[in-house]
C-alpha positions, 0 to 999 in steps of 0.5 A: 473478524479482525485479527490484525487491526489497521495500524499507521506506518511506524516509519512516518514519524521517524521520517518526519524527525529525520526531515527536521534534522536535515537542512532543506538543501541536503541531497536526501531532503526531497527524497525523504519529503516525497517518501513521507507524502507517499507513505501517508497517502498509502496509509490513508488508502489502506485505512479507508479500505480497512474501515469498509472491511470492518463494516462487512458482515459476512455470513461465514467465518473470516479473518482480516489482517492488516500489514501482514509480514510473511516469509517464504524465499524472501520476506514480503508484506501484504497490505490486507489479507482476508481469509475465508473458508473458501479461500484467501483474498489479497488486497494490494491497496493503492491510493492513486487519483486520476486516470490509471492505465495498466500496461504489460510490456513493460509491466507498469501502471501509468497515472495521468492526473487531471492537470496532465502530469504523468507518473509511472509506477511498477505494476501492482499485478506484477507485485501480486504475482510475486506473492505466488509460492 
């Protein structure tokens, strides 16, 4: 059962509005443009995963939540939370193409695109470990 349905990020429209007001040469223009692209890609990935979860017919009661904001010592957001009588599954969705490598020291995710470009991200496993309470 879907308890908290998929919703697009509310920040995309605000960033697009900001971008329209900024001169192209403004110091934050490129940063805001990249954040719009990143947030849109993240939303697309979460939407794809959520649509697949909507199709799943589990033989037991379950609940699915999208973008669930929780509070412990600090506030944190779960992309997708699946609760079942047997436990909870946290899905931290990444919409990243190319070859992906996970490293422990330092903890990072390295993306190598088909064109050879390399990007480094914080490790999603580390992010999930931060959710332990």
